[in-house]
Short mmCIF file of the C-alpha atoms (twelve columns), coordinates in Angstrom:
data_MODEL
# 
_entry.id   MODEL 
# 
loop_
_atom_site.group_PDB 
_atom_site.id 
_atom_site.type_symbol 
_atom_site.label_atom_id 
_atom_site.label_alt_id 
_atom_site.label_comp_id 
_atom_site.label_asym_id 
_atom_site.label_seq_id 
_atom_site.Cartn_x 
_atom_site.Cartn_y 
_atom_site.Cartn_z 
_atom_site.pdbx_PDB_model_num 
ATOM 1   C CA . MET A 1   83.804 -25.618 0.382   1 
ATOM 2   C CA . SER A 2   82.605 -23.345 3.150   1 
ATOM 3   C CA . PRO A 3   83.478 -19.683 2.599   1 
ATOM 4   C CA . GLY A 4   86.267 -18.209 4.691   1 
ATOM 5   C CA . ILE A 5   86.348 -14.765 6.266   1 
ATOM 6   C CA . GLN A 6   89.433 -12.591 5.712   1 
ATOM 7   C CA . ALA A 7   88.513 -9.693  7.995   1 
ATOM 8   C CA . VAL A 8   85.612 -8.104  9.866   1 
ATOM 9   C CA . GLU A 9   84.989 -4.563  11.104  1 
ATOM 10  C CA . ALA A 10  82.253 -2.309  12.475  1 
ATOM 11  C CA . LEU A 11  80.981 0.570   10.315  1 
ATOM 12  C CA . ASP A 12  78.650 3.547   10.773  1 
ATOM 13  C CA . ALA A 13  79.250 3.922   14.521  1 
ATOM 14  C CA . GLY A 14  78.600 0.213   15.079  1 
ATOM 15  C CA . HIS A 15  75.316 0.031   13.172  1 
ATOM 16  C CA . PHE A 16  76.814 -2.126  10.374  1 
ATOM 17  C CA . VAL A 17  79.301 -4.982  10.166  1 
ATOM 18  C CA . ARG A 18  81.507 -5.349  7.109   1 
ATOM 19  C CA . VAL A 19  82.756 -8.855  6.282   1 
ATOM 20  C CA . GLU A 20  85.646 -9.255  3.846   1 
ATOM 21  C CA . TRP A 21  85.678 -12.744 2.330   1 
ATOM 22  C CA . GLU A 22  88.743 -14.748 1.322   1 
ATOM 23  C CA . ASP A 23  87.664 -14.546 -2.340  1 
ATOM 24  C CA . GLY A 24  87.995 -10.748 -2.177  1 
ATOM 25  C CA . SER A 25  84.284 -9.953  -2.062  1 
ATOM 26  C CA . GLU A 26  82.613 -8.203  0.855   1 
ATOM 27  C CA . SER A 27  79.212 -8.093  2.562   1 
ATOM 28  C CA . ARG A 28  77.591 -5.494  4.820   1 
ATOM 29  C CA . TYR A 29  75.107 -6.548  7.512   1 
ATOM 30  C CA . PRO A 30  72.841 -4.173  9.511   1 
ATOM 31  C CA . CYS A 31  73.295 -4.747  13.223  1 
ATOM 32  C CA . VAL A 32  69.567 -4.631  13.930  1 
ATOM 33  C CA . TRP A 33  69.197 -7.624  11.595  1 
ATOM 34  C CA . LEU A 34  72.127 -9.430  13.199  1 
ATOM 35  C CA . ARG A 35  70.686 -8.949  16.681  1 
ATOM 36  C CA . ASP A 36  67.230 -10.007 15.491  1 
ATOM 37  C CA . ASN A 37  68.739 -13.215 14.115  1 
ATOM 38  C CA . CYS A 38  70.989 -14.211 16.990  1 
ATOM 39  C CA . GLN A 39  71.338 -18.013 16.859  1 
ATOM 40  C CA . CYS A 40  72.002 -18.636 20.544  1 
ATOM 41  C CA . PRO A 41  69.599 -20.881 22.535  1 
ATOM 42  C CA . LEU A 42  68.096 -17.873 24.341  1 
ATOM 43  C CA . CYS A 43  67.138 -16.166 21.068  1 
ATOM 44  C CA . PHE A 44  66.512 -19.127 18.730  1 
ATOM 45  C CA . LEU A 45  64.871 -22.565 19.017  1 
ATOM 46  C CA . PRO A 46  66.840 -24.895 16.699  1 
ATOM 47  C CA . SER A 47  64.394 -27.808 16.985  1 
ATOM 48  C CA . ALA A 48  61.661 -25.615 15.479  1 
ATOM 49  C CA . GLY A 49  63.878 -23.376 13.355  1 
ATOM 50  C CA . ALA A 50  62.080 -20.452 14.963  1 
ATOM 51  C CA . ARG A 51  62.990 -17.184 16.635  1 
ATOM 52  C CA . ARG A 52  62.502 -16.962 20.410  1 
ATOM 53  C CA . LEU A 53  63.494 -13.318 20.691  1 
ATOM 54  C CA . LEU A 54  60.403 -11.143 21.196  1 
ATOM 55  C CA . PHE A 55  60.175 -8.188  18.866  1 
ATOM 56  C CA . GLU A 56  59.288 -5.873  21.725  1 
ATOM 57  C CA . ASP A 57  62.694 -6.727  23.219  1 
ATOM 58  C CA . LEU A 58  64.560 -5.716  20.064  1 
ATOM 59  C CA . ASP A 59  66.208 -2.295  19.964  1 
ATOM 60  C CA . VAL A 60  65.826 -1.190  16.334  1 
ATOM 61  C CA . ASN A 61  68.595 1.390   16.815  1 
ATOM 62  C CA . ILE A 62  71.055 -1.073  18.285  1 
ATOM 63  C CA . ALA A 63  74.794 -0.712  17.664  1 
ATOM 64  C CA . LEU A 64  77.337 -3.392  18.517  1 
ATOM 65  C CA . LYS A 65  79.871 -3.022  21.312  1 
ATOM 66  C CA . GLU A 66  82.526 -5.302  19.850  1 
ATOM 67  C CA . VAL A 67  82.979 -7.622  16.854  1 
ATOM 68  C CA . ALA A 68  85.665 -10.293 16.493  1 
ATOM 69  C CA . LEU A 69  86.689 -12.932 13.969  1 
ATOM 70  C CA . ALA A 70  87.079 -16.531 15.160  1 
ATOM 71  C CA . ASP A 71  89.215 -18.941 13.041  1 
ATOM 72  C CA . ARG A 72  87.946 -17.441 9.752   1 
ATOM 73  C CA . LYS A 73  84.748 -19.507 10.038  1 
ATOM 74  C CA . LYS A 74  82.557 -17.326 12.232  1 
ATOM 75  C CA . ILE A 75  82.229 -13.889 13.761  1 
ATOM 76  C CA . SER A 76  81.361 -13.032 17.361  1 
ATOM 77  C CA . ILE A 77  79.481 -9.885  18.389  1 
ATOM 78  C CA . THR A 78  79.126 -8.470  21.881  1 
ATOM 79  C CA . TRP A 79  76.122 -6.196  22.347  1 
ATOM 80  C CA . PRO A 80  75.755 -3.237  24.761  1 
ATOM 81  C CA . ASP A 81  73.954 -5.450  27.328  1 
ATOM 82  C CA . GLU A 82  76.885 -7.930  27.133  1 
ATOM 83  C CA . HIS A 83  74.798 -10.497 25.248  1 
ATOM 84  C CA . THR A 84  77.015 -12.401 22.781  1 
ATOM 85  C CA . SER A 85  76.016 -13.674 19.332  1 
ATOM 86  C CA . GLU A 86  77.964 -15.920 16.955  1 
ATOM 87  C CA . TYR A 87  77.367 -16.270 13.209  1 
ATOM 88  C CA . GLU A 88  78.847 -18.992 11.018  1 
ATOM 89  C CA . ALA A 89  80.517 -17.867 7.785   1 
ATOM 90  C CA . GLU A 90  78.368 -20.101 5.555   1 
ATOM 91  C CA . TRP A 91  75.160 -18.862 7.237   1 
ATOM 92  C CA . LEU A 92  76.207 -15.236 6.704   1 
ATOM 93  C CA . LYS A 93  77.335 -15.728 3.093   1 
ATOM 94  C CA . LYS A 94  73.965 -17.171 2.061   1 
ATOM 95  C CA . ARG A 95  72.198 -14.185 3.607   1 
ATOM 96  C CA . CYS A 96  74.387 -11.466 2.082   1 
ATOM 97  C CA . PHE A 97  72.362 -8.336  1.270   1 
ATOM 98  C CA . SER A 98  73.860 -7.806  -2.201  1 
ATOM 99  C CA . ALA A 99  71.349 -7.921  -5.072  1 
ATOM 100 C CA . GLU A 100 73.085 -10.964 -6.552  1 
ATOM 101 C CA . ALA A 101 73.083 -12.945 -3.305  1 
ATOM 102 C CA . ARG A 102 69.464 -12.096 -2.550  1 
ATOM 103 C CA . ALA A 103 68.402 -13.180 -6.056  1 
ATOM 104 C CA . GLU A 104 70.331 -16.447 -5.682  1 
ATOM 105 C CA . MET A 105 68.672 -17.191 -2.341  1 
ATOM 106 C CA . GLN A 106 65.194 -16.423 -3.673  1 
ATOM 107 C CA . ALA A 107 65.809 -18.659 -6.686  1 
ATOM 108 C CA . ASP A 108 66.941 -21.448 -4.366  1 
ATOM 109 C CA . LEU A 109 63.847 -21.073 -2.178  1 
ATOM 110 C CA . PHE A 110 61.136 -20.572 -4.786  1 
ATOM 111 C CA . LEU A 111 62.487 -21.888 -8.133  1 
ATOM 112 C CA . PRO A 112 61.119 -19.006 -10.244 1 
ATOM 113 C CA . GLU A 113 62.621 -20.244 -13.538 1 
ATOM 114 C CA . ARG A 114 59.958 -20.797 -16.206 1 
ATOM 115 C CA . GLN A 115 60.096 -22.622 -19.505 1 
ATOM 116 C CA . TYR A 116 57.401 -21.104 -21.710 1 
ATOM 117 C CA . TRP A 117 55.658 -23.109 -24.404 1 
ATOM 118 C CA . GLY A 118 52.891 -23.105 -26.984 1 
ATOM 119 C CA . SER A 119 51.623 -25.710 -29.445 1 
ATOM 120 C CA . ASP A 120 55.223 -26.952 -29.629 1 
ATOM 121 C CA . LEU A 121 55.060 -28.360 -26.072 1 
ATOM 122 C CA . GLN A 122 57.019 -31.572 -25.592 1 
ATOM 123 C CA . LEU A 123 54.822 -32.934 -22.800 1 
ATOM 124 C CA . PRO A 124 57.134 -34.207 -20.019 1 
ATOM 125 C CA . LYS A 125 56.345 -37.802 -19.026 1 
ATOM 126 C CA . ILE A 126 57.450 -39.829 -16.003 1 
ATOM 127 C CA . PRO A 127 56.191 -43.288 -14.905 1 
ATOM 128 C CA . PHE A 128 53.799 -43.066 -11.951 1 
ATOM 129 C CA . GLU A 129 55.487 -45.898 -10.057 1 
ATOM 130 C CA . GLU A 130 58.885 -44.186 -10.318 1 
ATOM 131 C CA . VAL A 131 57.460 -41.001 -8.811  1 
ATOM 132 C CA . MET A 132 55.861 -42.985 -6.009  1 
ATOM 133 C CA . TYR A 133 58.926 -44.989 -4.981  1 
ATOM 134 C CA . ASN A 134 62.025 -43.226 -6.318  1 
ATOM 135 C CA . ASP A 135 63.112 -39.918 -4.780  1 
ATOM 136 C CA . ASP A 136 65.136 -38.870 -7.827  1 
ATOM 137 C CA . SER A 137 62.088 -39.299 -10.066 1 
ATOM 138 C CA . ALA A 138 59.806 -37.542 -7.591  1 
ATOM 139 C CA . TYR A 139 62.259 -34.637 -7.400  1 
ATOM 140 C CA . LYS A 140 62.449 -34.467 -11.210 1 
ATOM 141 C CA . TRP A 141 58.629 -34.492 -11.378 1 
ATOM 142 C CA . LEU A 142 58.175 -31.565 -9.000  1 
ATOM 143 C CA . CYS A 143 61.044 -29.526 -10.477 1 
ATOM 144 C CA . THR A 144 59.605 -29.974 -13.971 1 
ATOM 145 C CA . LEU A 145 56.102 -29.186 -12.724 1 
ATOM 146 C CA . LYS A 146 57.388 -25.891 -11.306 1 
ATOM 147 C CA . LYS A 147 59.432 -24.957 -14.381 1 
ATOM 148 C CA . VAL A 148 57.213 -26.150 -17.253 1 
ATOM 149 C CA . GLY A 149 53.858 -26.140 -15.470 1 
ATOM 150 C CA . ILE A 150 52.706 -29.586 -16.593 1 
ATOM 151 C CA . VAL A 151 53.900 -33.209 -16.305 1 
ATOM 152 C CA . LEU A 152 52.175 -36.433 -17.378 1 
ATOM 153 C CA . LEU A 153 52.548 -39.438 -15.062 1 
ATOM 154 C CA . THR A 154 52.007 -42.715 -16.889 1 
ATOM 155 C CA . GLY A 155 51.081 -46.279 -15.922 1 
ATOM 156 C CA . ALA A 156 48.863 -45.743 -12.878 1 
ATOM 157 C CA . ALA A 157 46.206 -48.334 -12.090 1 
ATOM 158 C CA . THR A 158 42.833 -47.650 -13.730 1 
ATOM 159 C CA . ARG A 159 40.883 -47.376 -10.499 1 
ATOM 160 C CA . GLN A 160 39.919 -44.661 -8.047  1 
ATOM 161 C CA . GLY A 161 42.311 -43.970 -5.204  1 
ATOM 162 C CA . GLU A 162 45.591 -43.468 -7.080  1 
ATOM 163 C CA . LEU A 163 45.421 -39.719 -6.441  1 
ATOM 164 C CA . ILE A 164 45.109 -40.347 -2.712  1 
ATOM 165 C CA . LYS A 165 48.441 -42.196 -2.950  1 
ATOM 166 C CA . LEU A 166 49.949 -39.311 -4.906  1 
ATOM 167 C CA . GLY A 167 48.683 -36.903 -2.263  1 
ATOM 168 C CA . HIS A 168 50.422 -38.916 0.455   1 
ATOM 169 C CA . ARG A 169 53.597 -38.832 -1.620  1 
ATOM 170 C CA . ILE A 170 53.759 -35.039 -1.465  1 
ATOM 171 C CA . GLY A 171 52.073 -34.618 1.921   1 
ATOM 172 C CA . PHE A 172 48.311 -34.194 1.594   1 
ATOM 173 C CA . LEU A 173 45.622 -33.097 -0.867  1 
ATOM 174 C CA . ARG A 174 43.506 -29.951 -0.737  1 
ATOM 175 C CA . LEU A 175 39.939 -30.496 0.474   1 
ATOM 176 C CA . THR A 176 37.296 -28.455 -1.382  1 
ATOM 177 C CA . PHE A 177 33.511 -28.367 -1.579  1 
ATOM 178 C CA . TYR A 178 33.715 -31.145 -4.192  1 
ATOM 179 C CA . GLY A 179 35.509 -33.480 -1.786  1 
ATOM 180 C CA . PRO A 180 39.087 -34.741 -1.277  1 
ATOM 181 C CA . THR A 181 38.859 -36.146 -4.822  1 
ATOM 182 C CA . TRP A 182 36.067 -35.774 -7.373  1 
ATOM 183 C CA . GLN A 183 34.776 -37.740 -10.336 1 
ATOM 184 C CA . VAL A 184 34.656 -36.062 -13.756 1 
ATOM 185 C CA . GLN A 185 31.984 -37.864 -15.746 1 
ATOM 186 C CA . ASP A 186 28.622 -37.196 -17.336 1 
ATOM 187 C CA . LYS A 187 26.061 -36.797 -14.555 1 
ATOM 188 C CA . ALA A 188 22.348 -36.052 -14.516 1 
ATOM 189 C CA . ASP A 189 21.553 -32.631 -13.023 1 
ATOM 190 C CA . ALA A 190 25.271 -31.833 -13.031 1 
ATOM 191 C CA . ASN A 191 26.368 -29.348 -10.366 1 
ATOM 192 C CA . ASN A 192 29.414 -28.417 -12.476 1 
ATOM 193 C CA . VAL A 193 29.834 -27.951 -16.231 1 
ATOM 194 C CA . ALA A 194 32.764 -30.404 -16.109 1 
ATOM 195 C CA . TYR A 195 30.228 -33.117 -15.249 1 
ATOM 196 C CA . THR A 196 28.678 -32.928 -18.726 1 
ATOM 197 C CA . THR A 197 29.811 -34.098 -22.179 1 
ATOM 198 C CA . GLY A 198 30.048 -30.585 -23.603 1 
ATOM 199 C CA . LYS A 199 33.133 -28.662 -24.627 1 
ATOM 200 C CA . LEU A 200 34.993 -26.953 -21.772 1 
ATOM 201 C CA . CYS A 201 36.635 -23.656 -22.659 1 
ATOM 202 C CA . PHE A 202 40.078 -22.778 -21.342 1 
ATOM 203 C CA . HIS A 203 39.895 -22.050 -17.626 1 
ATOM 204 C CA . THR A 204 41.652 -22.319 -14.298 1 
ATOM 205 C CA . ASP A 205 39.839 -24.215 -11.575 1 
ATOM 206 C CA . TYR A 206 38.230 -22.569 -8.578  1 
ATOM 207 C CA . PRO A 207 38.860 -18.816 -8.985  1 
ATOM 208 C CA . VAL A 208 35.780 -18.524 -6.762  1 
ATOM 209 C CA . LEU A 209 38.038 -19.327 -3.795  1 
ATOM 210 C CA . HIS A 210 40.144 -16.540 -2.296  1 
ATOM 211 C CA . HIS A 211 43.117 -18.907 -2.496  1 
ATOM 212 C CA . PRO A 212 42.570 -21.191 -5.528  1 
ATOM 213 C CA . PRO A 213 44.345 -24.570 -5.511  1 
ATOM 214 C CA . GLY A 214 47.852 -24.274 -6.917  1 
ATOM 215 C CA . VAL A 215 48.195 -27.725 -8.489  1 
ATOM 216 C CA . GLN A 216 45.651 -30.006 -10.118 1 
ATOM 217 C CA . PHE A 217 45.761 -33.753 -10.765 1 
ATOM 218 C CA . LEU A 218 43.499 -35.525 -13.292 1 
ATOM 219 C CA . HIS A 219 43.651 -39.321 -13.465 1 
ATOM 220 C CA . CYS A 220 42.173 -41.006 -16.535 1 
ATOM 221 C CA . ILE A 221 40.318 -44.145 -15.483 1 
ATOM 222 C CA . LYS A 222 38.172 -44.559 -18.598 1 
ATOM 223 C CA . GLN A 223 38.389 -42.748 -21.929 1 
ATOM 224 C CA . THR A 224 35.763 -42.286 -24.616 1 
ATOM 225 C CA . ALA A 225 36.559 -43.574 -28.097 1 
ATOM 226 C CA . ALA A 226 35.377 -40.408 -29.832 1 
ATOM 227 C CA . GLY A 227 36.159 -36.874 -28.654 1 
ATOM 228 C CA . GLY A 228 37.158 -35.893 -25.133 1 
ATOM 229 C CA . GLU A 229 40.601 -34.596 -26.125 1 
ATOM 230 C CA . SER A 230 42.300 -32.412 -23.500 1 
ATOM 231 C CA . GLU A 231 43.694 -28.967 -24.290 1 
ATOM 232 C CA . VAL A 232 46.185 -26.862 -22.323 1 
ATOM 233 C CA . VAL A 233 47.745 -23.439 -22.773 1 
ATOM 234 C CA . ASP A 234 50.587 -21.675 -20.963 1 
ATOM 235 C CA . GLY A 235 48.741 -18.728 -19.419 1 
ATOM 236 C CA . PHE A 236 51.933 -16.891 -18.416 1 
ATOM 237 C CA . HIS A 237 53.267 -17.138 -21.977 1 
ATOM 238 C CA . VAL A 238 49.979 -15.723 -23.288 1 
ATOM 239 C CA . CYS A 239 50.043 -12.949 -20.669 1 
ATOM 240 C CA . ASN A 240 53.468 -11.899 -21.923 1 
ATOM 241 C CA . LYS A 241 52.076 -11.758 -25.469 1 
ATOM 242 C CA . LEU A 242 49.051 -9.710  -24.382 1 
ATOM 243 C CA . LYS A 243 51.188 -7.277  -22.386 1 
ATOM 244 C CA . LYS A 244 53.363 -6.676  -25.438 1 
ATOM 245 C CA . GLN A 245 50.631 -6.316  -28.055 1 
ATOM 246 C CA . ASN A 246 47.997 -4.511  -25.949 1 
ATOM 247 C CA . PRO A 247 49.306 -3.024  -22.678 1 
ATOM 248 C CA . GLU A 248 45.960 -1.366  -21.990 1 
ATOM 249 C CA . ALA A 249 44.095 -4.683  -22.151 1 
ATOM 250 C CA . TYR A 250 46.702 -6.216  -19.848 1 
ATOM 251 C CA . GLN A 251 46.260 -3.340  -17.403 1 
ATOM 252 C CA . ILE A 252 42.477 -3.761  -17.407 1 
ATOM 253 C CA . LEU A 253 42.619 -7.505  -16.745 1 
ATOM 254 C CA . SER A 254 45.252 -7.114  -14.025 1 
ATOM 255 C CA . SER A 255 43.389 -4.359  -12.175 1 
ATOM 256 C CA . THR A 256 39.657 -5.153  -12.531 1 
ATOM 257 C CA . ALA A 257 38.099 -7.233  -9.739  1 
ATOM 258 C CA . VAL A 258 35.732 -9.813  -11.238 1 
ATOM 259 C CA . ASP A 259 32.999 -11.535 -9.228  1 
ATOM 260 C CA . TYR A 260 32.884 -15.347 -9.237  1 
ATOM 261 C CA . THR A 261 30.163 -17.534 -7.755  1 
ATOM 262 C CA . ASP A 262 29.538 -21.236 -7.128  1 
ATOM 263 C CA . VAL A 263 26.405 -22.544 -5.428  1 
ATOM 264 C CA . GLY A 264 25.307 -26.146 -4.951  1 
ATOM 265 C CA . VAL A 265 25.626 -29.381 -3.005  1 
ATOM 266 C CA . ASP A 266 28.429 -31.933 -3.183  1 
ATOM 267 C CA . TYR A 267 30.814 -32.794 -0.302  1 
ATOM 268 C CA . CYS A 268 28.560 -30.404 1.590   1 
ATOM 269 C CA . ASP A 269 26.222 -27.604 0.546   1 
ATOM 270 C CA . PHE A 270 27.980 -24.399 -0.489  1 
ATOM 271 C CA . ALA A 271 27.376 -20.811 -1.551  1 
ATOM 272 C CA . VAL A 272 30.740 -19.302 -2.469  1 
ATOM 273 C CA . HIS A 273 31.411 -15.801 -3.801  1 
ATOM 274 C CA . CYS A 274 34.735 -14.128 -4.414  1 
ATOM 275 C CA . LYS A 275 36.422 -11.276 -6.267  1 
ATOM 276 C CA . GLN A 276 39.526 -11.977 -8.359  1 
ATOM 277 C CA . ARG A 277 41.528 -10.188 -11.016 1 
ATOM 278 C CA . ILE A 278 41.800 -12.260 -14.186 1 
ATOM 279 C CA . ILE A 279 45.569 -11.708 -14.107 1 
ATOM 280 C CA . ASP A 280 47.296 -11.373 -10.723 1 
ATOM 281 C CA . ILE A 281 50.629 -9.585  -11.029 1 
ATOM 282 C CA . ASP A 282 53.651 -9.016  -8.796  1 
ATOM 283 C CA . SER A 283 55.423 -5.729  -8.026  1 
ATOM 284 C CA . ARG A 284 57.177 -5.881  -11.416 1 
ATOM 285 C CA . GLY A 285 53.930 -6.286  -13.326 1 
ATOM 286 C CA . GLN A 286 54.582 -9.956  -14.165 1 
ATOM 287 C CA . ALA A 287 51.746 -12.476 -14.058 1 
ATOM 288 C CA . VAL A 288 51.881 -14.783 -11.022 1 
ATOM 289 C CA . ARG A 289 48.381 -16.302 -11.167 1 
ATOM 290 C CA . ILE A 290 45.540 -16.565 -13.680 1 
ATOM 291 C CA . ASN A 291 41.991 -16.532 -12.257 1 
ATOM 292 C CA . TYR A 292 39.733 -17.263 -15.207 1 
ATOM 293 C CA . ASN A 293 36.705 -19.525 -15.431 1 
ATOM 294 C CA . ASN A 294 33.976 -18.254 -17.714 1 
ATOM 295 C CA . ALA A 295 31.463 -20.779 -16.346 1 
ATOM 296 C CA . THR A 296 31.557 -19.402 -12.801 1 
ATOM 297 C CA . ARG A 297 32.066 -15.719 -13.652 1 
ATOM 298 C CA . ALA A 298 29.095 -14.078 -11.883 1 
ATOM 299 C CA . ALA A 299 26.406 -11.885 -13.449 1 
ATOM 300 C CA . VAL A 300 27.177 -9.404  -10.660 1 
ATOM 301 C CA . PHE A 301 29.860 -6.991  -11.904 1 
ATOM 302 C CA . ASP A 302 31.012 -4.366  -9.454  1 
ATOM 303 C CA . ILE A 303 32.414 -1.713  -11.832 1 
ATOM 304 C CA . PRO A 304 31.004 1.494   -13.386 1 
ATOM 305 C CA . ALA A 305 28.842 0.821   -16.444 1 
ATOM 306 C CA . GLU A 306 31.145 2.742   -18.811 1 
ATOM 307 C CA . LYS A 307 34.043 0.424   -17.958 1 
ATOM 308 C CA . VAL A 308 32.153 -2.787  -18.782 1 
ATOM 309 C CA . ARG A 309 32.628 -2.830  -22.567 1 
ATOM 310 C CA . PRO A 310 36.397 -2.087  -22.388 1 
ATOM 311 C CA . PHE A 311 36.720 -4.975  -19.922 1 
ATOM 312 C CA . TYR A 312 34.889 -7.357  -22.264 1 
ATOM 313 C CA . ALA A 313 37.077 -6.225  -25.163 1 
ATOM 314 C CA . ALA A 314 40.228 -6.877  -23.129 1 
ATOM 315 C CA . LEU A 315 38.994 -10.304 -22.015 1 
ATOM 316 C CA . LYS A 316 38.032 -11.189 -25.600 1 
ATOM 317 C CA . GLU A 317 41.546 -10.411 -26.799 1 
ATOM 318 C CA . PHE A 318 43.037 -12.518 -23.992 1 
ATOM 319 C CA . ASN A 319 40.633 -15.378 -24.742 1 
ATOM 320 C CA . ASP A 320 41.453 -15.221 -28.472 1 
ATOM 321 C CA . LEU A 321 45.156 -15.510 -27.668 1 
ATOM 322 C CA . LEU A 322 44.488 -18.510 -25.412 1 
ATOM 323 C CA . ASN A 323 42.675 -20.270 -28.241 1 
ATOM 324 C CA . SER A 324 45.093 -19.408 -31.040 1 
ATOM 325 C CA . ALA A 325 46.635 -22.417 -32.795 1 
ATOM 326 C CA . GLU A 326 50.175 -21.311 -31.911 1 
ATOM 327 C CA . HIS A 327 49.486 -21.332 -28.178 1 
ATOM 328 C CA . LYS A 328 47.279 -24.330 -27.366 1 
ATOM 329 C CA . PHE A 329 48.428 -27.939 -27.081 1 
ATOM 330 C CA . THR A 330 45.982 -30.817 -27.618 1 
ATOM 331 C CA . TYR A 331 46.412 -34.391 -26.388 1 
ATOM 332 C CA . LYS A 332 44.237 -37.313 -25.335 1 
ATOM 333 C CA . LEU A 333 44.620 -38.983 -21.980 1 
ATOM 334 C CA . LYS A 334 44.873 -42.772 -21.945 1 
ATOM 335 C CA . PRO A 335 43.591 -44.922 -19.080 1 
ATOM 336 C CA . GLY A 336 46.309 -44.907 -16.414 1 
ATOM 337 C CA . ASP A 337 47.569 -41.424 -17.286 1 
ATOM 338 C CA . ILE A 338 47.664 -38.746 -14.587 1 
ATOM 339 C CA . VAL A 339 48.169 -35.203 -15.822 1 
ATOM 340 C CA . THR A 340 49.588 -32.897 -13.141 1 
ATOM 341 C CA . PHE A 341 49.662 -29.165 -13.805 1 
ATOM 342 C CA . ASP A 342 50.033 -25.688 -12.327 1 
ATOM 343 C CA . ASN A 343 46.484 -24.416 -11.858 1 
ATOM 344 C CA . TRP A 344 47.760 -20.848 -11.385 1 
ATOM 345 C CA . ARG A 345 49.521 -20.877 -14.755 1 
ATOM 346 C CA . VAL A 346 48.144 -23.546 -17.088 1 
ATOM 347 C CA . LEU A 347 44.588 -23.139 -18.367 1 
ATOM 348 C CA . HIS A 348 42.931 -26.351 -19.436 1 
ATOM 349 C CA . GLY A 349 39.902 -27.344 -21.477 1 
ATOM 350 C CA . ARG A 350 38.249 -30.339 -23.095 1 
ATOM 351 C CA . GLN A 351 36.653 -31.122 -26.412 1 
ATOM 352 C CA . SER A 352 33.091 -32.469 -26.344 1 
ATOM 353 C CA . TYR A 353 32.296 -36.141 -26.616 1 
ATOM 354 C CA . PRO A 354 29.105 -38.162 -27.352 1 
ATOM 355 C CA . SER A 355 26.731 -38.825 -24.484 1 
ATOM 356 C CA . GLY A 356 25.340 -42.306 -23.929 1 
ATOM 357 C CA . SER A 357 23.398 -44.497 -21.558 1 
ATOM 358 C CA . GLU A 358 26.647 -45.627 -19.892 1 
ATOM 359 C CA . VAL A 359 29.648 -43.704 -18.537 1 
ATOM 360 C CA . THR A 360 32.172 -43.635 -21.392 1 
ATOM 361 C CA . ARG A 361 34.692 -41.214 -19.873 1 
ATOM 362 C CA . HIS A 362 35.820 -41.075 -16.247 1 
ATOM 363 C CA . LEU A 363 38.557 -38.937 -14.733 1 
ATOM 364 C CA . GLU A 364 39.279 -38.616 -11.037 1 
ATOM 365 C CA . GLY A 365 40.502 -35.200 -9.977  1 
ATOM 366 C CA . ALA A 366 42.245 -33.723 -6.954  1 
ATOM 367 C CA . TYR A 367 44.055 -30.574 -5.868  1 
ATOM 368 C CA . ALA A 368 47.135 -29.690 -3.855  1 
ATOM 369 C CA . ASP A 369 48.427 -26.333 -2.679  1 
ATOM 370 C CA . TRP A 370 51.764 -25.023 -3.917  1 
ATOM 371 C CA . ASP A 371 52.879 -24.674 -0.284  1 
ATOM 372 C CA . VAL A 372 52.606 -28.445 0.118   1 
ATOM 373 C CA . VAL A 373 54.200 -29.222 -3.256  1 
ATOM 374 C CA . LEU A 374 57.154 -26.858 -2.747  1 
ATOM 375 C CA . SER A 375 57.665 -28.201 0.773   1 
ATOM 376 C CA . ARG A 376 58.043 -31.728 -0.607  1 
ATOM 377 C CA . LEU A 377 60.276 -30.471 -3.421  1 
ATOM 378 C CA . ARG A 378 62.688 -28.835 -0.944  1 
ATOM 379 C CA . LEU A 379 62.780 -31.960 1.231   1 
ATOM 380 C CA . LEU A 380 63.402 -34.183 -1.794  1 
ATOM 381 C CA . ARG A 381 66.123 -31.847 -3.064  1 
ATOM 382 C CA . LYS A 382 67.942 -32.062 0.250   1 
ATOM 383 C CA . ARG A 383 67.629 -35.840 0.263   1 
ATOM 384 C CA . VAL A 384 68.641 -36.313 -3.371  1 
ATOM 385 C CA . LEU A 385 71.469 -33.787 -3.594  1 
ATOM 386 C CA . ASN A 386 72.937 -34.597 -0.149  1 
ATOM 387 C CA . ARG A 387 72.558 -38.354 -0.456  1 
ATOM 388 C CA . ASP A 388 76.236 -39.042 0.080   1 
# 
């Protein structure tokens, strides 16, 4: 049910509006924010969901002239220039400035809930065809991907091009210097260590980009009989462990800018260089992105010489935690499997496998940005939850 308004009044010489709700709670809204978010056609373009009001026309010290309650479902404000704004009760309630309401709105927008895991991971699995053609399954896939960080899609065709279809399902794929999709197999004169048969240590892809891809897809088209097992680890779970057992190491890895480099020719020729912190943190000190690929970590290191060894010691402790038996999960992709995972959170690796005269292992890979994935998730949620 839509919330009802019991009473409304101006406070602080008209600079605030207090709304008393029928459930007994109350909300306080700054008038500068209310004026900035007037929903009338002169101030807001509904078809674009965008503000028309120019910021230079906003009086940051504005106070209302009059406020009134209309049928308990909306309030009306008259401003000093006689402009009138109306605000629906449901719209206001969602945007209440209380800590609880703000947290609820942020959770609804960004789905911050995380389910941490180690070697005990129960790998979530959903049929590929269900994700492609059933909105409920697609919604479940993306929600699980956001919460757990990894989902296995099963039963895709064993040919190239399935990831293009998956990209269309969410919106579009991320183009990089390795192309819209790329083929992971043993190649002569490989321009990437992934294109060899050797062991791949735990890493996130593409920290050499200022904005690394948020989500990665790997489609198994052909699998080697011996070796080639995949390994994953929950980087955020490991970060929490490191922060607890060695706060200094955590501080070093979350504050030291590391140089990354990638030079070569693929989709086009490229010479990329970037600085990243191994652990990106938010204002609360919590990890929000891991940027770690030992293969592309540059020989250039832009820190004072005396800080180099402490950095290596911190990184070694982090790397040891990543590789500990309690944290890593090992599995082997079967032809038709597509593993989808959070490239900002989940570090992945691969065990070595025998080389031969023919290609014995072939994965097709692709990326998507979290902006695209979360956009599709929100649209699916609206469609699934409001179906009736």
